[in-house]
C-alpha positions as CSV (number, residue, x, y, z in Angstrom):
1,M,10.8,-39.0,39.3
2,K,11.5,-39.7,35.8
3,T,8.8,-41.8,35.1
4,K,6.2,-38.9,35.8
5,F,8.3,-36.5,33.5
6,F,8.0,-39.4,30.8
7,Q,4.2,-39.8,31.0
8,W,4.1,-35.6,30.7
9,C,6.0,-35.8,27.7
10,V,4.1,-38.9,26.3
11,L,0.8,-37.1,27.2
12,A,1.8,-33.5,25.6
13,L,3.2,-35.3,22.4
14,L,0.0,-37.7,22.2
15,G,-2.5,-34.2,22.8
16,S,-0.3,-32.4,20.1
17,S,-0.9,-34.8,17.7
18,L,-4.4,-35.5,18.2
19,S,-5.2,-31.6,17.8
20,S,-3.6,-31.8,14.8
21,C,-5.1,-34.7,12.9
22,Y,-8.3,-32.8,13.8
23,Y,-7.1,-29.9,11.8
24,W,-6.2,-31.8,8.8
25,Q,-9.3,-33.8,8.9
26,E,-11.4,-30.6,9.2
27,R,-9.1,-28.6,6.6
28,N,-9.4,-31.4,4.1
29,T,-13.4,-31.6,4.2
30,T,-13.8,-27.7,3.4
31,N,-13.9,-26.8,0.2
32,F,-11.6,-23.9,0.1
33,A,-12.1,-21.5,-3.3
34,P,-8.9,-20.7,-5.1
35,T,-7.8,-17.2,-5.3
36,T,-9.8,-15.3,-7.6
37,T,-8.5,-11.7,-7.5
38,A,-6.6,-10.4,-10.4
39,Y,-5.1,-7.1,-10.9
40,K,-4.3,-5.2,-14.4
41,P,-1.6,-2.1,-14.2
42,I,-3.0,1.4,-15.3
43,Y,-0.5,3.3,-16.7
44,A,0.5,6.9,-17.5
45,A,3.3,8.7,-19.3
46,A,6.4,9.2,-17.6
47,S,6.2,12.6,-17.5
48,V,2.8,13.1,-16.3
49,A,3.4,10.3,-13.8
50,K,6.3,12.3,-11.8
51,N,4.2,15.5,-11.9
52,I,3.9,16.8,-8.2
53,S,1.1,19.6,-7.6
54,V,-1.2,21.2,-5.2
55,T,-4.9,21.0,-5.8
56,A,-8.2,21.4,-4.0
57,P,-9.0,18.9,-1.1
58,A,-10.1,16.0,-2.5
59,K,-12.5,12.6,-1.3
60,L,-10.5,10.2,1.4
61,D,-10.6,7.1,-0.3
62,K,-8.0,4.4,0.6
63,V,-6.1,5.7,3.6
64,G,-2.6,4.9,4.7
65,K,0.0,6.8,7.1
66,I,-1.1,9.6,8.9
67,Y,1.4,12.4,10.5
68,Y,0.7,15.4,12.5
69,K,2.9,18.7,12.6
70,D,1.9,22.2,13.4
71,N,-1.5,21.8,13.6
72,F,-1.5,20.0,10.3
73,I,-2.8,16.3,9.4
74,F,-0.9,14.7,6.3
75,I,-3.1,11.5,5.3
76,N,-1.3,9.4,2.5
77,E,-4.1,8.2,0.2
78,T,-2.4,5.0,-1.2
79,N,-0.8,5.6,-4.9
80,K,-2.4,9.2,-5.3
81,G,-1.2,11.4,-3.0
82,I,-1.3,13.4,0.2
83,H,-4.1,15.1,2.0
84,I,-3.3,18.3,3.8
85,I,-5.7,18.6,6.7
86,N,-5.8,22.2,8.8
87,N,-6.3,21.1,12.6
88,A,-6.0,24.0,14.9
89,N,-9.4,23.5,15.7
90,P,-9.7,19.8,16.7
91,R,-13.6,20.1,17.0
92,N,-13.8,21.5,13.2
93,P,-10.8,20.5,10.8
94,Q,-10.4,21.7,7.4
95,K,-9.2,20.3,4.5
96,V,-6.8,22.8,2.7
97,A,-5.1,20.8,0.1
98,F,-4.4,17.7,-1.9
99,L,-0.7,17.3,-3.0
100,N,-0.6,15.0,-5.9
101,I,1.7,12.2,-6.3
102,N,1.3,9.3,-7.9
103,G,2.6,5.7,-6.8
104,C,2.7,7.5,-2.9
105,T,2.3,4.8,-0.8
106,D,4.5,5.8,2.4
107,I,5.2,9.2,3.8
108,V,7.7,10.5,6.6
109,I,8.0,13.8,7.9
110,K,11.0,15.2,9.7
111,G,11.1,19.2,10.4
112,N,9.9,21.1,7.7
113,W,10.4,18.1,5.0
114,L,8.3,15.5,3.9
115,Y,9.7,12.6,1.8
116,A,7.5,10.5,0.0
117,N,7.9,7.9,-2.7
118,N,6.6,9.4,-6.2
119,L,6.7,5.4,-8.1
120,T,10.1,4.5,-7.9
121,D,11.8,8.0,-6.9
122,L,11.7,9.3,-3.8
123,V,10.8,13.0,-3.3
124,V,11.8,15.6,-0.9
125,L,9.1,18.4,0.0
126,D,9.2,21.5,1.9
127,V,6.4,21.9,3.8
128,T,7.0,24.7,6.0
129,V,3.7,26.6,4.5
130,P,1.7,22.8,3.8
131,Q,-0.6,24.0,1.4
132,N,2.0,25.3,-0.7
133,A,4.6,22.2,-0.4
134,T,7.2,22.6,-3.3
135,L,9.8,20.2,-4.7
136,K,13.1,20.4,-3.4
137,T,15.0,17.2,-4.3
138,R,14.1,13.9,-6.3
139,V,16.4,11.0,-6.0
140,E,15.7,8.9,-9.3
141,N,15.0,5.3,-9.5
142,A,15.4,5.1,-5.5
143,F,12.9,2.5,-5.3
144,L,13.3,-0.3,-8.0
145,N,10.1,-1.9,-9.1
146,A,8.3,-0.1,-6.4
147,S,5.1,0.2,-8.3
148,Q,5.3,-2.8,-10.1
149,R,3.4,-5.2,-7.7
150,P,-0.1,-4.7,-7.0
151,P,-1.8,-3.8,-3.9
152,Q,-2.8,-7.6,-2.9
153,R,0.0,-10.6,-2.2
154,N,-1.1,-13.9,-3.7
155,A,-3.1,-12.3,-6.7
156,S,-2.6,-13.1,-10.3
157,F,-2.0,-10.0,-12.3
158,I,-0.9,-8.9,-15.9
159,C,2.4,-8.0,-16.0
160,P,3.4,-4.6,-16.3
161,D,4.6,-3.6,-20.0
162,A,7.2,-1.0,-19.6
163,S,6.5,0.3,-23.0
164,K,3.0,1.4,-22.1
165,G,4.1,4.2,-19.5
166,S,4.8,3.8,-15.9
167,V,2.8,2.0,-13.7
168,V,0.5,4.6,-11.3
169,G,-2.1,2.2,-10.1
170,W,-3.9,-1.4,-10.0
171,E,-7.4,-2.1,-11.2
172,E,-9.1,-5.0,-9.9
173,I,-9.9,-7.1,-12.9
174,T,-13.7,-8.2,-13.0
175,S,-14.3,-9.9,-16.5
176,A,-13.5,-13.6,-16.7
177,D,-11.8,-13.0,-20.0
178,E,-9.4,-10.4,-18.7
179,R,-8.3,-12.6,-16.0
180,K,-7.1,-15.4,-18.5
181,L,-4.5,-12.8,-19.3
182,A,-3.1,-12.4,-15.4
183,T,-0.2,-14.5,-15.8
184,C,2.0,-12.9,-13.1
185,W,1.9,-14.1,-9.8
């Protein structure tokens, strides 16, 4: 009984070690390109960056979280704001408004309150009438350095400079000269 158990253990160990060797050999013979993605920050004055406004509907681009409440759909547009869509008639949803919130990456709705981040601040909006959403509360610096990171992990980027304003977004660097400036990891 002990002999069979020992044989199975040796067989399992041998099988797993051989598959590891195959992976290692395959990995080392493939030429992996280094990460070439790099980003630079987009700045806005702090007074402009913290403005929240309701505007005409906008085009969907970088969609984040989606919430449904009382026949309305709230779609987070990453780093820009929230789309408000009337879905009373599911066969014909109507874009109603766009809620401009710079640096907005996450939203939550509880009752008639919409919670979102506005760069490093937590904002609470009354969405009883979604197309007329109003700011009720702002908790400053609730999320430290939230907008100071680029959208992709393991990418190089130009370090944010607070003297230039608040970081409201990130732009991919395309020129080789600008890539050399991307010193932060």
